[in-house]
N, C-alpha and C positions, 0 to 999 in steps of 0.2 A: 504493500500500500504506500502510495506517495501522497504527501500533503503539501499543498501550496499555501499561500498566505491565508486563503479562505476556503478554497475548494479542496475536497478530499477525493482523490482518484483511487480506483482499484482496477485490477485487470478485468476486462469485460468477459462476460460468459461467451463460450463458443457459439457462433451464430447457428450452427447446425443443431445445437441443443434446443433452440427455439423453432425448429422446423424450417429454417432458412434453406432454400434450394440452391443457393449460390448464384453467382452472376452468370446469366445466360442471355446476352443481348439478342433481341429478335424483333421482327416486325411482322405481324400477322393481321389478317382481316377476317372478321366473322360477323355476320348479320349487319354489314354496313359500317362496323366500327373497327378502326385500325388501332391495334394495341402495340405500342413500342415499349418493350420491357428493358429494364436496366440501361436506360439512356444516361450517359455520363454528363454531368453538369459541373463545370469548373467554377470554383468560388474565387473571390478576389485574391486570396493568398495562395492559389494554386491547388488547394485541396479539391478533390473530386467527390461529389456525392452522386447517388444513383436514384433515378426516378422512373416510374412507369407513366406513360402518356396514353390516354385513350381519347380518340377524336373521330368525328364522322369522316369516313374515308373519302379523300379527294376534295373535301370542303376547305374553303379559305374564309378569311374574315371572321374567325371564331374567337369569341371571348374565352378566357381560361379561368377555371376554378382550381385552386391549389389546396390540398390537404397536407398538413405538415405536422408530423408526430413521430415518436420513436418506437411505436408498437410493431412496425414491420408492414410494409406495403403488401406483403404476401399473406398476412394474417387476418382472419376474420374475427368474429366475436368469440371469446373464450366460452366454452359450453356452460360453465357455472353462471355466467352473466346472462347469456342469451336465453336460458331456460325461463327466467322469470320476467324478462323484459316486455313480453306481450306485444312484440312488434308485429303489426298487421298491415299489409300482407308480409309474409316472411321474406327475409333478405336473401338475395342470391348467394351462392356458396363463395363467390370470389369478392364479396363486399368487404373492403378494408374496414377495420374497426373505427367506428364513430365518424366516418367520412361520408361525403355525398356519393350517391350511387351513379357511376359513370353511365350505366345503361339508360337511365332516365335523362340525364343532362345531355348526353350525346344526341339522343333523339330530338332534343330541343335546341340543337345548334351550338353546343358548348364542347370545349375540350376540358378534360379533367387530368390533373397531374397529382399523383401520389408519390410522396418523397420519403426516402430513408435519410434522416438528417445526419450531419457530420458524426462520425464515430459509431453509428448504429448499423448493424447488420453488415452489408458489404461496402458501405461508404467509408471513405478515408477519414483519418484524424481521430481525435479523442472526443467522446460525447460529454456534453454538459447539458444541464437542465435549467430552463428559465433564465438563461444567461444573455449578456450582450452579444456574445459570439453567435448564439442561436438566432437572435434577432437579425444580425447582420447577414448570416447565411440565408435566412428566409428572404431578406431584401434582395440578395443576389439572385435567388431562384425566381422571384417575381420579375426581375428585370430580364433574366434569361427567357422566361416564358413570353414576356411582352414583345419580344422582337423575333419570335419564330415566324417564318414566312407564311404560315397558315393562321396566324393570330391577328386580331384587329387592333392590338395594342392595349386592350383592356383586360385587367386581371382582377379576380376576386378571391377572397379567402373564405373558407367555409368549413365547419366541423364542430365537434362537441368536445368539451372537457379540455384535455391537453391541446387539442386542435383549436380551441378558443383562446387559450393562454398564448400560444404562439402568434395568433393573429394580433393580439395586443402589442407584443414586442415588435413584430414586423411593421405594423402600421405606424408605430411611433417613430420608426426610422424614415418614413415618408418616401417609399419607392415611387418614382415618377409614373410607372405603369399600373400602380395599384389604384383601382377605381371604387371598390366597395368591400366591406367585410361583413360577415355574419357569424359573430361569436355566440355559440350556444353553451351555456352552463360552464363558465370559466371561473378562474380564481384571480383575485387582484392582490392579495396579500398572503403569500405562502406561509408566513409564520402564523398569523392569527386564524387563517381559514383552513389550515390542513395540519401543520406540524404541532401546534400548541393551541388548544381550545381554551381560551381564558387563562393561558399559562400552563394548562394541564397537558402533558405530553399525549399525543394521539399515537396509539401503539398497534392498531389493527389494520386499518385501511392502508397506511403507508407500507407496512410490511407485506401485505398482499400485493400491492401495486408493484413492488420491487420484483416480484416473480415474473412479471410481464415485460420488464425492461432490462436494460443493461447488457444486451447482446451486441457484440461487435468484435472487430479485429484488433483493437488496441486497448485503450483505457476508457473507463466510464466513471461518472461520479458515484460515490458511495453515499446515497442519500441518508440511509439510516445512521451512518457514522457522523455525517454532517449535522444531523439533528441532535445527536448526543453531544457533539462538540460545541454547539451554539444554542444553549438553552435560553438566552436572552435575545431580544431584537437588536442585533449588533450589525456590523458592517456586512457580514455574510448575507443576511436577509435583506438589508437595504440595497445591496447590489442587484437583487432580483426585482426590485420595484420598477414598474413601467411608468413613464411619464405620459399618463393618459391624456393630459392636456395637449400633448403634441399630435395626437391623432386627429386628422382633419378630414379623412374620407368618409362618405356616408356609411352608416353602421346600423344594422338591425340586430339588437341584442335579444336573446331568448333566455328566460329564467324560470326554472321550476322552484317554487317555494317548498317543494318536497325534498330538495337536496340540502337539508339542514346538515351542517357538519362538513360541507365541502364546497358546493358551488353557489348556493343561494346568495350569501353575502357578497361574494366576489363579483357576481354578474351585476347585481344592483349597484355596487360601488363603482364598477367600471363604467356603467351607463351614466352614473351621476357625474363622474369626473371627465369623461371623454370630451374632447374639445370640438368634435364635429358639429357643424351647424345643422346638418341633416342626420338625425338619429332617431331611432324608434326602439321601443321596448315592449316585448310580449311577456307578461307574467302569467304563468299557469301553475296548476297543481298536479300535473300528470307525470308519468315516468318519462324521463328525458329522451331516451332513445325512441320509445313508442311515439312521442310527440314529434320528434325531429323527422322521423321517417314516414309519418302518416301522410296519406295522399293530400289531405287538405293543407297541411303545413308545407309540404313540398311545393305545391302550387303557389302558396303564398311567397315562399322564398324565390320562386322563379319570377314572380311579378317584381320583386325587389331587384334581383340581378338583371332581368331584362331591361329595367328602367335605366340602371347605371352602367351596365356593360354593353347593352345594345342600343341605348338611346331611345327606347320605346316610350311613348306617351300612353301609359296603360292604367291610369287611375291611382297611381301611388300617391299623388299629391293629396288625395282625399283621406289617406290613412290618418288616424289620430296618433299623436306622439306616443301614447301608451295605451296598451290594451291589457285589461286585468280580468282574470277569472277569480271570482269570489267563491272559494270552495264551500260546497255544501257536503255532498258525499263524493266518493271517488268518481271523477270525470263528470260531475254535475255541479251546477251553480251558475249564477248569471255571469256573463262576460260583458264588460262595459268599456266604452271608450273613455279615456282619461287624458288630462292635459299634462300630467306630471306623475312622478313617483317620489314619495308617497302621493296618492291622489290629493288634489288641492282641497277637497272637502273633508279630509280627515283631520282630527285634532288629537294630540296626546292627552289622554284622560287617565287620571289616577284612580285606582281602586286599592283600598287599604286592607292589609292583612289583619285579621282579628284572630289571635291564637286561642281566645276563649271559646269561640264559636266555630272556627275552621272556615269562616266565610271571607269573601272579598266584598267590601262595602264601599259605598260612595263617599262616606264620611270617615274621618279618623276615629277609631274606637275611643270611647270616653275613658276606658280603664286599661291599664297595662296588662299584658299577658305574655306567657312564654310557651313555646312548643319545642320539643327536643326529639332527636333520634340518634341512634348510635351506629355509625357506619362500620365500626370495628367489630360488631357482633355478627355481621352477615357477610358471606363471601361476595366479592364483586359481581354484580349483575344477577344474583339469584333472585328468582321471582318474588320472594318474600322479603327482600332487602328493606330495612326500615327506612321510612320516609315520612314527610309531613305533607298534607294535602289541604288546599284552600279552594273553595268553589264559589262560582257566581252564576246564578240561574236568571235567565232573561225573561222578562214579562212580554216583550215585543220582539219582532224580528230585528236583528242587530248585525252589523257588518264591521269588519276590521280589514285594514290593508296598510301595511307598513312595518317598520321595526318596533320592537317593544323593549322595555327595560325594567329590571327589578331592583329597587333599592331595598336591601335586606340588612337589618341590624342583627348581627350574629356574633357568637363567640364559641370557642372550644376550650373550656376550662382546663388548664394544665398543658395545653398544646400551643405551639408557636405557629401552626399553619392548619388549614382545613381546605378541602376541595369541595366545591358546591356545584351540583348539577340541577338544572331547572328544565322543566318541560311544561308546555301548554297542550291540553287535549280538549277535544269536544266530546261531550256525553249527550246521547239522545234523550228523549223524554222519558225513557225507561231507565236512565242512568247507565246505559252501556256505552263504552268507548266507541267512537267512530274512527276507524282506521283510514289512513291515507297512503297513497303511493309514496315510497321513500327510496332514495338513493338509486334510482334508475330501474331497479329490478326487484325491490322488496315491496310488501303490501301492508305492513303493520306499523306505519309511521305516525308521528305526532303532528300537531299543528306547527309547533316551533320548539326550538331548544336554545339553551344558554348554559354557559359554564364559567367558573372563576376559581382560581387558586387564590386564597385570601392574601397571601404574601405578594401577589401581583395586583393588588387593588388600586395602586397608584394610577391616576388618570393622566392621559395626555390632554392637558387643559386646552390646548390650541385646537384640537380636533373634536373634542367631546361636546355633546349636547345632552340635555336630560334624557331625551328619548333614544339616544344612541351613544352610550359611553364607549370611549376608546381608551384602552389601557396602554401605558407606556412600555411595560415589559423591559425596563432597563435595569431593575434591581429587585431584590426581595426585601419586603418590609414585614418582619415577624409580627404576629399578633401581640398587642400590647397588654392583654388581660382586660376582661370586661368587653361589653358589646362594641363592635366596630361596624361602620357603614360599608357595605359591599355594593357597588354599582355593577350589576350584571347585564351585559348586552344579550338580548334575545333577538335572534335573527329575524329578518323580515318574513311576514306571512300574510295570507289572506284567509278570511273565513266569513261564512254566511250562517248565522244562527237563527233558527226559528224560535218563536215564543215557546217557553217551557224547556228549551235545551240549556245545557250548562257548560261553562268554561271551567276546566279544572287546572289548577296550578299545582305541580308536584315539585317538591324540593328534597334532595337526597344527597348522599355523600359518594355516590358511584353512579355509573350509567343506569338510567331508569329503564331503558330498553337495552337488551344485550343480544346480539346475534352471534351464532357460532363463529369461532375464530377463523375458519376458512372462508367466511363471507367477506366480500368487498364492502365493508360497512365500518363506520367509525367505532372505535373502542378505546378505553382508557384503563390500563392496568397499573401504571406507575403513579399511585396516589399518595397524598400526604395527609392521611387521617389517622390520628393516634388517640383520639378522645371523642366523647359525644359532642354533637353540635346542638347549640341552644339558640333558638330564634326569638327575637323580642319584637313585640308589637305594642301599639298604643301611643298616647300623646307624647311620651318622652322618647320613643323610638319608633318613628313613623315608617314602618316597613310598608312599601306600596308597589304596586304593579302599574306601570305606565303603558297603556294600550292605545294603538292607533284606531280610535273610534271614528267611524264615519259620522259626519254631522247630519247625515240623512237618517241616522238611527237615534233612538231614545232609549235610555236605560233607567 
């Protein structure tokens, strides 16, 4: 293992271990589509990467869509993920992971380029993740594609997850031939949104993700080692930040509020910060791949790209800036046009915790109360893990859309730290939980989640607002003894409640939902809980939940 100033490299895994067939340059035609495999693309420093190009045979004046990610242009969906994704209609066997489908786009007059980035699979060099190098390489690929003799000079970027993150970095370098981007479910802050949730190390998803990456001929980043080496938000994490304000091309962002713990926060933050004068946001509550590949959404994406890559006047100008699905049940709930995110008609509204009744109330409780649970007495994630619950039942139909925050007065007597996990759920009129699509291929998700390690409670005052606390993560502040205020960020969500339904707030010392370790889902096993947690409510310790209430609703 070799260590630079910030990045930690290790030897890459042999490409053949990932099913890589090797370099076999070829050009073939089937059903009117020409496929050029393992086409060499030289980068500005002389390094060569390899791409597959698919385009309508014999056609010229084609716009190009690029999919840029390290999963392997030869690889489709891992079976463990595809099984629960509910993608309908099913994907063709040769569909690269999380990328646009060439068969569809070629039929509609596009070329599609699938890339193996620097250091991955057969491409030359050392592989890095979310780096300036990665962005510059993507810039070079855009410019290479934009001057192909069959190209019209217009290039778009499209794809999900990692393929969204690379779009951010590439677009911020402003390639001249880049005309539009479509980031679906990305990350904007790799520290806060993936590696450390509220300062608590994420130990499951990142480990599983590493099994699908790191294949190449030279060296690759050791992501798990880097996370262990950089527990604070230091220069390593700052080097991965994208200057979203530099992005100027038209952008269509797509965000599932069911991707708590990975993509939801990042997509909404990227939309907020991106400098493009023409930008749109779709907020939905469905499984991200099912939504991305659905016929209706694919047609919507084509309207977007046809407008900016082909110059078509096709009604895009009538689109609202933001479209929001207010989740009721799975894949149900009103979809509304909005002018902004959060919607302009929402207002942060405080509901106060009352430990004596277990309720959320519109007024501060008149008397003080405490509630306690002991996370040290239950194994992490066991169904019966101790927790505290507060509820709010609605008398009228009520809607929420936006981020939430929990101000929690808490202590852990005798301990210098505590890890707090927060979850919002919907209960139907019979008191049964309403499950939502979660993490692209799971079915038992919450409305929203939040986390905080108490020693990381220090806020970045410049960036924080009451409804959206942002923690500095520059140092640890041990608990002082006695109650301390914890401002816990709860990621953005949407919800439509009917009269008689209930919002449930759950607070615990470990993951409230726990998926098997082989699942690509968030999990947290390295916890700092050594004593019971005691929560305080009432006039002297106003613990309250700040919710994004629609002013069209009354509570």
